[in-house]
C-alpha positions as CSV (number, residue, x, y, z in Angstrom):
1,M,-8.2,-21.8,16.0
2,A,-7.0,-20.7,12.5
3,E,-5.8,-24.2,11.8
4,T,-9.2,-25.6,12.8
5,L,-11.0,-23.1,10.5
6,D,-8.7,-24.0,7.6
7,Q,-9.4,-27.7,8.1
8,H,-13.2,-27.1,7.9
9,E,-13.1,-24.4,5.3
10,E,-15.0,-25.5,2.1
11,I,-12.6,-26.0,-0.8
12,K,-13.8,-23.9,-3.8
13,E,-13.0,-25.5,-7.1
14,P,-11.7,-23.3,-9.9
15,P,-14.3,-23.2,-12.8
16,L,-13.6,-25.9,-15.4
17,T,-13.9,-23.5,-18.3
18,S,-11.3,-21.2,-16.7
19,M,-8.9,-24.0,-16.2
20,L,-9.3,-25.3,-19.7
21,F,-8.9,-21.8,-21.1
22,K,-5.7,-21.2,-19.2
23,D,-4.2,-24.5,-20.3
24,A,-5.3,-23.8,-23.9
25,L,-3.4,-20.5,-23.7
26,L,-0.4,-22.4,-22.2
27,L,-0.5,-24.9,-25.0
28,L,-0.8,-22.2,-27.7
29,A,2.1,-20.2,-26.1
30,A,4.3,-23.2,-25.9
31,L,3.7,-24.2,-29.6
32,S,4.2,-20.6,-30.7
33,I,7.6,-20.5,-29.0
34,W,8.5,-23.8,-30.7
35,A,7.3,-22.4,-34.1
36,A,9.4,-19.3,-33.6
37,A,12.5,-21.3,-32.8
38,Y,11.6,-23.6,-35.7
39,S,11.5,-20.6,-38.1
40,W,14.8,-19.2,-36.9
41,F,16.4,-22.6,-37.3
42,Q,15.2,-22.9,-40.9
43,F,16.6,-19.5,-41.9
44,S,19.8,-19.5,-39.9
45,D,23.1,-21.4,-40.0
46,L,23.9,-20.4,-36.4
47,L,24.6,-23.3,-34.0
48,L,22.6,-21.3,-31.3
49,A,19.5,-21.5,-33.5
50,K,19.8,-25.3,-33.7
51,V,20.4,-25.7,-30.0
52,L,17.5,-23.4,-29.0
53,M,15.2,-25.2,-31.4
54,A,16.1,-28.6,-30.0
55,A,15.7,-27.3,-26.4
56,D,12.4,-25.7,-27.2
57,A,11.1,-28.8,-28.9
58,L,12.0,-31.0,-25.9
59,I,10.3,-28.7,-23.4
60,V,7.3,-28.0,-25.5
61,G,6.9,-31.7,-26.2
62,F,6.8,-32.4,-22.5
63,I,4.3,-29.6,-21.9
64,V,2.0,-30.8,-24.7
65,A,2.1,-34.5,-23.5
66,S,1.7,-33.7,-19.8
67,L,-1.3,-31.5,-20.4
68,F,-3.1,-34.1,-22.5
69,H,-2.1,-36.7,-20.0
70,E,-3.5,-34.9,-17.0
71,W,-6.7,-33.8,-18.7
72,G,-7.1,-37.4,-20.0
73,H,-6.9,-38.6,-16.4
74,Y,-9.6,-36.0,-15.4
75,A,-11.8,-37.0,-18.4
76,G,-11.5,-40.7,-17.5
77,A,-12.3,-40.0,-13.8
78,R,-15.3,-37.8,-14.5
79,G,-16.6,-39.9,-17.4
80,S,-16.7,-42.9,-15.1
81,G,-18.6,-40.9,-12.5
82,G,-15.6,-40.6,-10.2
83,N,-15.5,-38.0,-7.3
84,T,-12.8,-35.5,-8.1
85,T,-11.8,-32.0,-6.9
86,R,-10.1,-29.6,-9.2
87,F,-7.4,-27.2,-8.0
88,A,-5.3,-24.5,-9.5
89,G,-2.0,-26.1,-8.6
90,K,1.5,-24.7,-8.4
91,P,2.8,-22.7,-11.4
92,L,5.1,-25.5,-12.7
93,S,2.9,-28.4,-11.7
94,I,1.1,-30.5,-14.2
95,F,-1.5,-31.8,-11.6
96,R,-5.0,-30.4,-12.0
97,F,-7.2,-32.4,-9.7
98,N,-7.5,-34.7,-6.7
99,F,-9.0,-38.2,-7.0
100,D,-11.0,-39.4,-4.0
101,F,-9.6,-42.8,-3.3
102,E,-12.0,-43.5,-0.4
103,Q,-15.2,-42.9,-2.3
104,N,-14.2,-44.0,-5.8
105,T,-14.2,-47.6,-7.0
106,K,-11.4,-49.6,-8.6
107,S,-13.2,-49.4,-11.9
108,Q,-13.3,-45.6,-11.7
109,F,-9.6,-45.6,-10.8
110,L,-8.9,-47.7,-13.9
111,W,-10.9,-45.4,-16.2
112,M,-8.9,-42.5,-14.8
113,S,-5.7,-44.3,-15.6
114,Y,-6.8,-45.3,-19.1
115,G,-7.8,-41.7,-19.7
116,G,-4.3,-40.4,-19.1
117,Q,-2.8,-43.0,-21.4
118,I,-5.3,-42.2,-24.1
119,G,-4.5,-38.5,-23.7
120,H,-0.8,-38.6,-24.4
121,W,-0.8,-41.4,-26.9
122,G,-3.6,-39.7,-28.7
123,V,-1.8,-36.4,-29.1
124,L,1.3,-38.3,-30.2
125,A,-0.7,-40.1,-32.9
126,V,-2.2,-36.8,-34.1
127,L,1.1,-35.0,-34.4
128,F,2.9,-38.1,-35.9
129,F,0.4,-38.2,-38.8
130,A,-0.1,-34.4,-39.0
131,L,3.6,-33.4,-39.3
132,P,5.7,-34.4,-42.3
133,L,8.6,-35.1,-39.9
134,N,11.2,-34.1,-42.5
135,N,13.2,-31.8,-40.3
136,L,14.9,-31.9,-36.9
137,A,12.4,-29.4,-35.2
138,E,9.4,-31.7,-35.9
139,I,11.3,-34.9,-35.1
140,V,12.5,-33.6,-31.7
141,L,9.0,-32.4,-30.8
142,V,7.4,-35.7,-31.6
143,S,10.2,-37.7,-30.0
144,S,9.9,-35.7,-26.8
145,I,6.2,-36.6,-26.6
146,F,7.0,-40.2,-27.4
147,G,9.6,-40.2,-24.5
148,F,6.9,-38.9,-22.2
149,C,4.5,-41.6,-23.3
150,V,7.0,-44.3,-22.6
151,F,7.9,-42.7,-19.2
152,A,4.2,-42.5,-18.2
153,L,3.6,-46.1,-19.4
154,M,6.5,-47.4,-17.3
155,V,5.1,-45.5,-14.2
156,E,1.5,-46.6,-14.6
157,Y,1.4,-50.0,-16.3
158,K,2.2,-52.0,-13.2
159,I,-0.2,-50.1,-11.1
160,I,-3.0,-50.7,-13.6
161,W,-2.1,-54.4,-13.8
162,E,-2.1,-54.8,-10.0
163,V,-5.4,-53.1,-9.6
164,L,-6.9,-55.3,-12.4
165,R,-5.7,-58.3,-10.3
166,G,-7.5,-57.0,-7.2
167,M,-5.1,-54.8,-5.4
168,D,-6.3,-51.6,-3.8
169,P,-5.4,-48.6,-6.0
170,L,-3.9,-46.5,-3.2
171,E,-1.8,-49.5,-1.9
172,S,-0.4,-50.0,-5.4
173,L,0.4,-46.3,-5.7
174,K,2.3,-46.3,-2.4
175,K,4.7,-48.8,-3.9
176,L,5.8,-46.2,-6.5
177,N,9.0,-44.7,-5.1
178,S,11.7,-42.3,-6.3
179,K,13.9,-45.1,-7.6
180,K,11.1,-46.5,-9.9
181,L,10.4,-42.9,-11.1
182,R,14.1,-42.4,-12.0
183,T,14.1,-45.7,-13.8
184,A,11.0,-44.7,-15.8
185,Q,12.6,-41.3,-16.6
186,M,15.8,-43.0,-17.9
187,I,13.8,-45.4,-20.0
188,G,11.5,-42.6,-21.3
189,G,14.6,-40.5,-22.1
190,A,16.3,-43.3,-23.9
191,A,13.1,-44.0,-25.9
192,G,13.0,-40.3,-26.9
193,I,16.6,-40.3,-28.1
194,A,16.1,-43.6,-30.0
195,S,13.1,-42.0,-31.7
196,I,15.2,-39.0,-32.8
197,I,17.8,-41.3,-34.2
198,L,15.3,-43.5,-36.0
199,L,13.2,-40.6,-37.5
200,G,16.2,-38.5,-38.3
């Protein structure tokens, strides 16, 4: 009986403003931690300061890119009139909403996909031109975001291409397996390392 009630219980969406506020706080907290590590790195010769700064920059870059990526997906879906359901998600999860594949169209799926790409490439462009990139802290942060951008592109480009050619979005997504994700992660990681070398 409890299982039946759970199945028919109406899902209550978290307020959009509340979710945006929480993610804005997360973003500010992450960037503040990076800035603190950056300051210590500038005024200390300790190896620990350099290692901590680099680790912070890598993690914060991922957080920044993933947040803009996911909210870009949401903006693309909602902007195209797509049917979505927001949810609070798990503490370490970047996912913020469900996309209704049964009710939404291929066009709405594509707009959702484009939104995610615009989100992370957009924040990369802003930081690339806003930061002087004359020290390791800034270079690692931007390179981490670039690595995420390449990773997300490798994951999504083929899905977008197949949907553009007429494939059902859900069928295309089902072809994404752990091996393809690991390959995309390796390519994204290599791109991030290459960016650090080139900018450094």
